[in-house]
Backbone atoms as SQL, in Angstrom:
CREATE TABLE atoms (id INTEGER PRIMARY KEY, chain TEXT, resi INTEGER, resn TEXT, atom TEXT, x REAL, y REAL, z REAL);
INSERT INTO atoms VALUES
  (1, 'A', 1, 'MET', 'N', 106.263, 82.441, 74.679),
  (2, 'A', 1, 'MET', 'CA', 106.261, 83.810, 75.504),
  (3, 'A', 1, 'MET', 'C', 107.539, 84.627, 74.918),
  (4, 'A', 2, 'THR', 'N', 107.310, 85.737, 74.627),
  (5, 'A', 2, 'THR', 'CA', 108.451, 86.505, 74.397),
  (6, 'A', 2, 'THR', 'C', 109.429, 86.942, 75.641),
  (7, 'A', 3, 'GLU', 'N', 110.563, 87.600, 75.402),
  (8, 'A', 3, 'GLU', 'CA', 111.498, 88.045, 76.537),
  (9, 'A', 3, 'GLU', 'C', 110.768, 89.120, 77.453),
  (10, 'A', 4, 'ASN', 'N', 110.051, 89.838, 76.883),
  (11, 'A', 4, 'ASN', 'CA', 109.275, 90.987, 77.712),
  (12, 'A', 4, 'ASN', 'C', 107.998, 90.640, 78.436),
  (13, 'A', 5, 'GLU', 'N', 107.327, 89.436, 77.977),
  (14, 'A', 5, 'GLU', 'CA', 106.266, 89.236, 78.666),
  (15, 'A', 5, 'GLU', 'C', 106.279, 88.921, 80.077),
  (16, 'A', 6, 'PRO', 'N', 107.249, 88.246, 80.493),
  (17, 'A', 6, 'PRO', 'CA', 107.212, 88.029, 82.157),
  (18, 'A', 6, 'PRO', 'C', 107.346, 89.256, 82.763),
  (19, 'A', 7, 'GLU', 'N', 107.882, 90.282, 82.398),
  (20, 'A', 7, 'GLU', 'CA', 108.157, 91.648, 82.910),
  (21, 'A', 7, 'GLU', 'C', 106.902, 92.189, 82.966),
  (22, 'A', 8, 'ALA', 'N', 106.117, 92.248, 81.860),
  (23, 'A', 8, 'ALA', 'CA', 104.856, 92.916, 81.648),
  (24, 'A', 8, 'ALA', 'C', 103.785, 92.361, 82.399),
  (25, 'A', 9, 'LEU', 'N', 103.822, 90.998, 82.657),
  (26, 'A', 9, 'LEU', 'CA', 102.933, 90.157, 83.398),
  (27, 'A', 9, 'LEU', 'C', 103.083, 90.552, 84.881),
  (28, 'A', 10, 'VAL', 'N', 104.328, 90.545, 85.408),
  (29, 'A', 10, 'VAL', 'CA', 104.700, 90.937, 86.723),
  (30, 'A', 10, 'VAL', 'C', 104.212, 92.395, 87.098),
  (31, 'A', 11, 'ALA', 'N', 104.294, 93.318, 86.090),
  (32, 'A', 11, 'ALA', 'CA', 103.971, 94.685, 86.254),
  (33, 'A', 11, 'ALA', 'C', 102.406, 94.889, 86.374),
  (34, 'A', 12, 'PHE', 'N', 101.702, 93.957, 85.663),
  (35, 'A', 12, 'PHE', 'CA', 100.212, 93.930, 85.645),
  (36, 'A', 12, 'PHE', 'C', 99.807, 93.449, 87.024),
  (37, 'A', 13, 'ILE', 'N', 100.382, 92.438, 87.410),
  (38, 'A', 13, 'ILE', 'CA', 99.912, 91.871, 88.696),
  (39, 'A', 13, 'ILE', 'C', 100.212, 92.982, 89.828),
  (40, 'A', 14, 'GLY', 'N', 101.363, 93.578, 89.862),
  (41, 'A', 14, 'GLY', 'CA', 101.568, 94.580, 90.793),
  (42, 'A', 14, 'GLY', 'C', 100.575, 95.808, 90.601),
  (43, 'A', 15, 'ARG', 'N', 100.233, 96.153, 89.587),
  (44, 'A', 15, 'ARG', 'CA', 99.355, 97.207, 89.394),
  (45, 'A', 15, 'ARG', 'C', 98.021, 96.918, 89.797),
  (46, 'A', 16, 'GLN', 'N', 97.562, 95.689, 89.741),
  (47, 'A', 16, 'GLN', 'CA', 96.272, 95.116, 90.258),
  (48, 'A', 16, 'GLN', 'C', 96.038, 95.418, 91.758),
  (49, 'A', 17, 'ARG', 'N', 97.260, 95.101, 92.306),
  (50, 'A', 17, 'ARG', 'CA', 97.216, 95.371, 93.802),
  (51, 'A', 17, 'ARG', 'C', 97.138, 96.733, 94.123),
  (52, 'A', 18, 'ALA', 'N', 97.998, 97.611, 93.524),
  (53, 'A', 18, 'ALA', 'CA', 98.216, 99.101, 93.853),
  (54, 'A', 18, 'ALA', 'C', 97.111, 99.922, 93.425),
  (55, 'A', 19, 'GLU', 'N', 96.446, 99.517, 92.282),
  (56, 'A', 19, 'GLU', 'CA', 95.245, 100.284, 91.827),
  (57, 'A', 19, 'GLU', 'C', 93.914, 99.784, 92.265),
  (58, 'A', 20, 'HIS', 'N', 93.765, 98.525, 92.420),
  (59, 'A', 20, 'HIS', 'CA', 92.516, 97.797, 92.784),
  (60, 'A', 20, 'HIS', 'C', 92.444, 97.048, 93.913),
  (61, 'A', 21, 'THR', 'N', 93.324, 97.077, 94.669),
  (62, 'A', 21, 'THR', 'CA', 93.717, 96.234, 96.056),
  (63, 'A', 21, 'THR', 'C', 93.278, 94.772, 95.636),
  (64, 'A', 22, 'VAL', 'N', 93.634, 94.279, 94.485),
  (65, 'A', 22, 'VAL', 'CA', 93.413, 92.725, 94.341),
  (66, 'A', 22, 'VAL', 'C', 94.597, 92.152, 94.709),
  (67, 'A', 23, 'PRO', 'N', 94.483, 91.133, 95.619),
  (68, 'A', 23, 'PRO', 'CA', 95.676, 90.457, 96.233),
  (69, 'A', 23, 'PRO', 'C', 96.431, 89.850, 95.184),
  (70, 'A', 24, 'HIS', 'N', 97.874, 89.836, 95.310),
  (71, 'A', 24, 'HIS', 'CA', 98.875, 89.127, 94.355),
  (72, 'A', 24, 'HIS', 'C', 98.372, 87.563, 94.154),
  (73, 'A', 25, 'ARG', 'N', 97.839, 86.975, 95.192),
  (74, 'A', 25, 'ARG', 'CA', 97.538, 85.682, 95.019),
  (75, 'A', 25, 'ARG', 'C', 96.353, 85.433, 94.217),
  (76, 'A', 26, 'MET', 'N', 95.489, 86.176, 94.159),
  (77, 'A', 26, 'MET', 'CA', 94.318, 86.144, 93.282),
  (78, 'A', 26, 'MET', 'C', 94.614, 86.414, 91.888),
  (79, 'A', 27, 'SER', 'N', 95.472, 87.596, 91.802),
  (80, 'A', 27, 'SER', 'CA', 95.879, 87.676, 90.289),
  (81, 'A', 27, 'SER', 'C', 96.566, 86.710, 89.588),
  (82, 'A', 28, 'CYS', 'N', 97.511, 86.141, 90.422),
  (83, 'A', 28, 'CYS', 'CA', 98.377, 85.012, 90.140),
  (84, 'A', 28, 'CYS', 'C', 97.597, 83.794, 89.520),
  (85, 'A', 29, 'ARG', 'N', 96.544, 83.536, 90.599),
  (86, 'A', 29, 'ARG', 'CA', 95.521, 82.386, 90.207),
  (87, 'A', 29, 'ARG', 'C', 94.861, 82.590, 89.049),
  (88, 'A', 30, 'LEU', 'N', 94.262, 83.634, 88.944),
  (89, 'A', 30, 'LEU', 'CA', 93.535, 84.037, 87.550),
  (90, 'A', 30, 'LEU', 'C', 94.351, 84.001, 86.361),
  (91, 'A', 31, 'LEU', 'N', 95.626, 84.369, 86.328),
  (92, 'A', 31, 'LEU', 'CA', 96.462, 84.372, 85.221),
  (93, 'A', 31, 'LEU', 'C', 97.014, 83.128, 84.997),
  (94, 'A', 32, 'GLY', 'N', 97.067, 82.106, 85.839),
  (95, 'A', 32, 'GLY', 'CA', 97.856, 80.761, 85.817),
  (96, 'A', 32, 'GLY', 'C', 99.193, 80.743, 85.918),
  (97, 'A', 33, 'VAL', 'N', 99.727, 81.576, 86.904),
  (98, 'A', 33, 'VAL', 'CA', 101.085, 81.597, 87.358),
  (99, 'A', 33, 'VAL', 'C', 101.012, 81.370, 88.835),
  (100, 'A', 34, 'SER', 'N', 102.169, 80.848, 89.302),
  (101, 'A', 34, 'SER', 'CA', 102.294, 80.599, 90.755),
  (102, 'A', 34, 'SER', 'C', 102.894, 81.850, 91.447),
  (103, 'A', 35, 'GLU', 'N', 102.424, 81.980, 92.712),
  (104, 'A', 35, 'GLU', 'CA', 102.968, 83.146, 93.570),
  (105, 'A', 35, 'GLU', 'C', 104.411, 83.111, 93.505),
  (106, 'A', 36, 'ALA', 'N', 104.984, 81.833, 93.621),
  (107, 'A', 36, 'ALA', 'CA', 106.477, 81.603, 93.671),
  (108, 'A', 36, 'ALA', 'C', 107.138, 82.322, 92.304),
  (109, 'A', 37, 'TRP', 'N', 106.361, 81.962, 91.296),
  (110, 'A', 37, 'TRP', 'CA', 107.093, 82.681, 89.959),
  (111, 'A', 37, 'TRP', 'C', 106.883, 84.170, 90.099),
  (112, 'A', 38, 'PHE', 'N', 105.712, 84.667, 90.532),
  (113, 'A', 38, 'PHE', 'CA', 105.569, 86.210, 90.524),
  (114, 'A', 38, 'PHE', 'C', 106.619, 86.885, 91.377),
  (115, 'A', 39, 'TYR', 'N', 106.849, 86.335, 92.675),
  (116, 'A', 39, 'TYR', 'CA', 107.886, 86.943, 93.469),
  (117, 'A', 39, 'TYR', 'C', 109.114, 86.726, 93.125),
  (118, 'A', 40, 'LYS', 'N', 109.440, 85.596, 92.418),
  (119, 'A', 40, 'LYS', 'CA', 110.894, 85.356, 91.751),
  (120, 'A', 40, 'LYS', 'C', 111.249, 86.527, 90.821),
  (121, 'A', 41, 'TRP', 'N', 110.194, 86.702, 89.871),
  (122, 'A', 41, 'TRP', 'CA', 110.427, 87.725, 88.869),
  (123, 'A', 41, 'TRP', 'C', 110.392, 89.064, 89.274),
  (124, 'A', 42, 'ARG', 'N', 109.580, 89.228, 90.421),
  (125, 'A', 42, 'ARG', 'CA', 109.601, 90.670, 91.044),
  (126, 'A', 42, 'ARG', 'C', 110.778, 91.076, 91.581),
  (127, 'A', 43, 'ARG', 'N', 111.663, 90.062, 92.103),
  (128, 'A', 43, 'ARG', 'CA', 112.937, 90.302, 92.785),
  (129, 'A', 43, 'ARG', 'C', 113.945, 90.406, 91.697),
  (130, 'A', 44, 'ARG', 'N', 113.950, 89.895, 90.461),
  (131, 'A', 44, 'ARG', 'CA', 114.886, 89.891, 89.541),
  (132, 'A', 44, 'ARG', 'C', 115.399, 91.103, 88.938),
  (133, 'A', 45, 'SER', 'N', 116.698, 90.865, 88.867),
  (134, 'A', 45, 'SER', 'CA', 117.638, 92.081, 88.558),
  (135, 'A', 45, 'SER', 'C', 117.113, 92.416, 86.956),
  (136, 'A', 46, 'ALA', 'N', 117.429, 93.597, 86.448),
  (137, 'A', 46, 'ALA', 'CA', 117.124, 93.937, 85.116),
  (138, 'A', 46, 'ALA', 'C', 118.351, 93.446, 84.188),
  (139, 'A', 47, 'GLN', 'N', 119.356, 93.007, 84.781),
  (140, 'A', 47, 'GLN', 'CA', 120.511, 92.366, 84.055),
  (141, 'A', 47, 'GLN', 'C', 120.236, 90.953, 83.834),
  (142, 'A', 48, 'PRO', 'N', 120.613, 90.419, 82.480),
  (143, 'A', 48, 'PRO', 'CA', 120.478, 88.952, 82.292),
  (144, 'A', 48, 'PRO', 'C', 121.246, 88.195, 83.231),
  (145, 'A', 49, 'THR', 'N', 120.821, 87.086, 83.519),
  (146, 'A', 49, 'THR', 'CA', 121.626, 86.175, 84.249),
  (147, 'A', 49, 'THR', 'C', 122.711, 85.330, 83.579),
  (148, 'A', 50, 'GLU', 'N', 123.650, 84.975, 84.131),
  (149, 'A', 50, 'GLU', 'CA', 124.822, 84.290, 83.380),
  (150, 'A', 50, 'GLU', 'C', 124.217, 83.194, 82.506),
  (151, 'A', 51, 'ARG', 'N', 123.339, 82.495, 82.916),
  (152, 'A', 51, 'ARG', 'CA', 122.627, 81.362, 82.089),
  (153, 'A', 51, 'ARG', 'C', 121.793, 81.937, 80.726),
  (154, 'A', 52, 'GLU', 'N', 121.097, 83.083, 80.971),
  (155, 'A', 52, 'GLU', 'CA', 120.512, 83.751, 79.880),
  (156, 'A', 52, 'GLU', 'C', 121.605, 84.210, 78.810),
  (157, 'A', 53, 'VAL', 'N', 122.724, 84.735, 79.335),
  (158, 'A', 53, 'VAL', 'CA', 123.755, 85.141, 78.431),
  (159, 'A', 53, 'VAL', 'C', 124.460, 83.940, 77.746),
  (160, 'A', 54, 'ARG', 'N', 124.580, 82.745, 78.469),
  (161, 'A', 54, 'ARG', 'CA', 125.119, 81.696, 77.838),
  (162, 'A', 54, 'ARG', 'C', 124.317, 81.013, 76.943),
  (163, 'A', 55, 'GLU', 'N', 123.025, 80.991, 77.164),
  (164, 'A', 55, 'GLU', 'CA', 121.963, 80.342, 76.149),
  (165, 'A', 55, 'GLU', 'C', 121.815, 81.440, 74.973),
  (166, 'A', 56, 'ALA', 'N', 121.788, 82.640, 75.026),
  (167, 'A', 56, 'ALA', 'CA', 121.923, 83.611, 74.040),
  (168, 'A', 56, 'ALA', 'C', 123.037, 83.306, 73.028),
  (169, 'A', 57, 'ARG', 'N', 124.277, 83.149, 73.589),
  (170, 'A', 57, 'ARG', 'CA', 125.494, 82.840, 72.960),
  (171, 'A', 57, 'ARG', 'C', 125.264, 81.571, 72.119),
  (172, 'A', 58, 'GLU', 'N', 124.718, 80.698, 72.603),
  (173, 'A', 58, 'GLU', 'CA', 124.688, 79.356, 72.077),
  (174, 'A', 58, 'GLU', 'C', 123.562, 79.430, 70.983),
  (175, 'A', 59, 'ARG', 'N', 122.511, 80.189, 70.978),
  (176, 'A', 59, 'ARG', 'CA', 121.603, 80.426, 70.003),
  (177, 'A', 59, 'ARG', 'C', 122.174, 81.115, 68.783),
  (178, 'A', 60, 'HIS', 'N', 123.087, 81.964, 68.968),
  (179, 'A', 60, 'HIS', 'CA', 123.712, 82.652, 67.968),
  (180, 'A', 60, 'HIS', 'C', 125.026, 82.247, 67.578),
  (181, 'A', 61, 'GLY', 'N', 125.412, 81.027, 67.920),
  (182, 'A', 61, 'GLY', 'CA', 126.518, 80.150, 67.389),
  (183, 'A', 61, 'GLY', 'C', 127.835, 80.701, 68.118),
  (184, 'A', 62, 'GLN', 'N', 127.838, 81.396, 69.175),
  (185, 'A', 62, 'GLN', 'CA', 129.117, 81.972, 69.951),
  (186, 'A', 62, 'GLN', 'C', 129.412, 81.049, 70.949),
  (187, 'A', 63, 'LYS', 'N', 130.511, 80.568, 71.209),
  (188, 'A', 63, 'LYS', 'CA', 131.195, 79.648, 72.212),
  (189, 'A', 63, 'LYS', 'C', 131.241, 80.487, 73.433),
  (190, 'A', 64, 'ASP', 'N', 130.897, 79.847, 74.526),
  (191, 'A', 64, 'ASP', 'CA', 130.949, 80.542, 76.009),
  (192, 'A', 64, 'ASP', 'C', 132.443, 80.780, 76.127),
  (193, 'A', 65, 'GLN', 'N', 132.711, 82.097, 76.582),
  (194, 'A', 65, 'GLN', 'CA', 133.940, 82.598, 76.711),
  (195, 'A', 65, 'GLN', 'C', 134.430, 82.676, 78.150),
  (196, 'A', 66, 'THR', 'N', 133.531, 82.121, 78.975),
  (197, 'A', 66, 'THR', 'CA', 133.792, 82.049, 80.488),
  (198, 'A', 66, 'THR', 'C', 134.481, 80.795, 80.901),
  (199, 'A', 67, 'ALA', 'N', 134.506, 79.789, 80.082),
  (200, 'A', 67, 'ALA', 'CA', 135.053, 78.478, 80.426),
  (201, 'A', 67, 'ALA', 'C', 136.494, 78.525, 80.386);
């Protein structure tokens, strides 16, 4: 899964409800994601979390500067 796929999936589930009155529960079940996952991602900030920043630095060989 790429970085943008979760956001696209959340948007798709939201559109199904808005445009076709398909309940979130049904869309989540059909797409194989939990409702908890959907609601977590829907509430998520657009900014990366501290963990995501730390993991990105580690992937690129940069030491965490917050320690």
